[in-house]
C-alpha positions in Angstrom: 0.1 0.3 -0.3 1.6 3.4 -0.6 1.0 6.4 1.3 -0.2 9.8 0.3 3.2 11.7 0.6 1.2 14.0 3.5 0.6 10.7 5.6 4.4 9.9 4.6 5.6 13.2 5.9 3.7 12.9 9.1 4.8 9.5 9.8 8.4 10.1 9.1 7.6 13.3 12.1 6.0 10.8 14.5 8.9 8.2 13.7 11.9 11.3 14.8 10.0 12.4 17.5 9.5 9.1 18.9 13.0 8.2 18.6 13.9 12.1 20.2 11.8 11.0 23.1 13.7 7.6 23.8 17.0 9.0 23.1 16.2 11.5 26.0 14.4 9.1 28.3 17.9 7.3 28.0 20.4 10.2 28.7 17.4 10.8 32.0 17.9 7.3 32.9 21.5 7.5 32.8 21.5 11.0 34.6 19.5 9.3 37.5 21.7 6.4 38.1 24.7 8.4 37.6 23.8 10.8 40.5 22.1 8.4 42.6 25.0 7.8 45.2 24.8 11.8 46.2 20.9 12.0 47.0 21.2 11.6 50.4 24.0 14.1 50.8 21.7 16.9 48.8 18.3 16.4 50.8 19.8 18.1 53.8 20.3 21.0 51.4 16.6 21.1 49.8 14.7 21.1 52.8 16.7 23.2 54.4 14.3 26.1 53.8 11.7 24.1 56.0 14.0 22.4 58.8 12.8 19.2 60.1 10.2 16.9 57.9 8.0 14.2 58.7 7.1 10.9 56.9 3.9 9.2 57.4 3.9 6.2 55.1 6.8 3.9 55.3 7.3 4.3 51.2 7.5 8.6 51.4 10.8 8.4 52.6 11.9 6.4 49.2 9.5 8.2 47.3 11.1 11.7 48.7 15.0 10.2 47.3 13.2 9.2 44.1 12.2 12.8 43.8 15.0 14.3 44.1 17.1 11.9 42.2 14.9 12.7 39.4 15.2 17.2 39.5 19.1 16.2 39.6 18.6 13.6 36.4 16.9 16.7 34.9 19.1 19.2 35.5 22.9 17.1 34.7 20.5 15.9 31.5 18.8 18.8 30.5 21.7 19.8 27.7 20.9 16.4 25.9 17.4 16.8 26.3 17.4 20.5 24.8 19.4 19.5 22.1 17.4 16.4 21.3 13.9 19.4 21.6 15.8 21.7 18.9 17.3 19.4 16.9 13.5 17.7 16.2 12.3 21.1 15.8 15.4 22.3 13.4 13.4 19.6 10.9 10.7 21.1 9.9 12.4 24.3 9.6 13.7 26.3 6.0 17.3 25.9 5.7 17.7 29.3 6.0 16.0 29.3 9.4 18.1 26.2 10.6 21.2 28.7 11.7 18.9 30.1 14.1 18.5 26.3 16.4 22.5 27.8 16.7 21.9 30.5 19.0 18.2 29.8 20.3 19.3 26.4 21.2 21.9 26.6 24.0 19.7 30.5 25.6 17.1 28.3 25.7 19.1 25.9 28.2 20.6 29.0 29.9 16.9 30.3 30.1 15.6 26.9 31.9 19.1 26.5 34.1 18.0 30.3 34.7 14.1 29.6 35.9 15.1 26.7 37.9 17.9 28.4 39.7 15.7 31.5 40.4 12.8 29.3 42.0 15.1 27.9 44.4 16.8 30.4 45.3 14.1 32.6 45.4 10.8 31.8 44.8 10.3 28.6 47.4 11.8 29.8 50.1 9.5 33.6 49.7 6.6 31.3 48.9 7.2 28.7 51.8 7.4 31.2 54.5 4.7 32.9 53.5 2.2 30.3 53.7 3.6 29.1 56.8 3.3 32.2 58.3 -0.5 31.1 58.5 0.5 28.6 61.3 -0.4 29.3 64.5 -1.5 27.9 68.1 -4.7 26.2 66.3 -3.1 25.8 63.1 0.4 23.2 63.7 2.5 22.9 60.4 3.7 19.5 60.3 4.8 19.4 56.6 5.5 15.9 55.1 9.0 15.4 52.9 7.1 14.4 49.9 4.8 17.5 50.1 7.3 19.4 50.4 9.7 17.8 47.7 6.4 17.9 45.7 6.2 21.4 45.8 10.2 22.3 45.3 9.9 20.1 41.9 6.8 21.6 40.8 8.2 24.7 41.0 11.4 24.2 39.7 10.6 22.7 36.9 7.6 25.1 36.2 9.8 28.3 36.6 12.7 27.1 34.3 9.6 26.4 31.3 8.1 29.4 32.5 11.5 31.4 31.7 11.6 30.2 28.1 8.7 32.5 27.4 10.9 35.3 25.9 12.7 33.1 24.2 10.0 31.2 22.2 8.6 34.3 21.3 11.8 35.7 19.8 12.6 32.5 18.1 9.0 33.0 16.2 9.4 36.3 15.7 12.7 35.5 13.6 11.0 33.2 11.4 8.3 36.0 10.4 5.4 34.4 12.8 5.0 36.3 15.8 4.8 39.8 15.3 4.6 42.5 18.1 1.1 43.6 17.1 -0.1 40.3 17.3 0.8 39.6 20.5 -0.7 42.9 21.9 -3.6 41.7 20.4 -3.4 38.7 21.7 -2.9 40.0 25.4 -6.4 38.9 27.0 -6.5 35.3 25.2 -2.3 34.9 26.5 -3.4 35.9 30.2 -5.9 33.1 30.2 -3.7 30.8 28.8 -0.8 31.8 31.7 -3.3 31.2 34.2 -4.5 27.5 32.4 -1.0 26.4 32.5 -0.4 27.9 35.7 -2.6 25.8 37.0 -1.5 22.8 35.5 2.5 22.9 36.0 2.1 24.0 39.8 0.6 22.4 43.2 -3.5 22.5 43.1 -3.6 25.5 44.8 -4.4 29.3 44.6 -1.5 31.0 45.7 1.0 28.6 43.6 -1.0 28.8 40.6 -1.0 32.9 41.5 3.3 32.5 42.5 4.1 31.1 38.5 1.3 32.9 36.7 2.2 36.5 37.4 6.0 36.2 36.4 4.9 34.6 33.3 2.2 37.8 32.1 5.7 39.6 33.4 7.9 37.4 31.3 5.3 37.3 28.2 5.6 41.3 28.2 9.4 41.1 28.5 8.6 38.5 25.5 7.2 41.4 23.5 9.8 43.9 23.5 12.3 40.6 22.4 10.3 40.6 19.2 10.2 43.9 18.1 14.3 43.1 17.8 13.8 39.9 16.2 10.5 40.2 14.2 11.5 39.9 10.7 8.2 40.9 8.4 8.0 38.1 5.3 5.9 40.5 3.4 8.9 43.3 3.8 11.5 41.2 2.6 9.7 39.4 -0.6 
């Protein structure tokens, strides 16, 4: 059976995506194995803002070790994972546009790590301190290690992804897809999408959602500024 050229192209891209996901997963697993012996040394540093934590189920401490290991593995494997993402994106670009991948790929890694670091050193300690301020003699906090590390992991990954927004908008501008005028017109829709994304990426509470949503809105505005410098009007270049 001979497939239509369109479907051949679709299946080819799906197969390439599958291959790159498997390679990224393999890099993640390898990184996890390499950093496993260092998890015990890292946990005290990660839970330092919370002080002593408890665990309420036999497997909870083990789950905490796995969460920390996954975070470490993600950071270690991120250069290779970012490469796989941009290699897949580059396959859909025109030859004249592929050169931009060599600029935006390293920057995307830098932005992701910067976002994760910002969450770890600034956002999470401030958010945790604020949330714990509601404790009292009648409301005694007993935070489990699973809940705290889950909150930390969600915020680090969420902010890492969020910090990519200006760069993604700049890349779309560079290949002539997103214009400053279009982004300004879509601002209201973007706010709704940002709130939905923040709700999906953060733990299920309003405070965590707003902690991510507000910086995302600011980053969207920063992205519009980026777009002004990178946008290429294809109609003017014809």
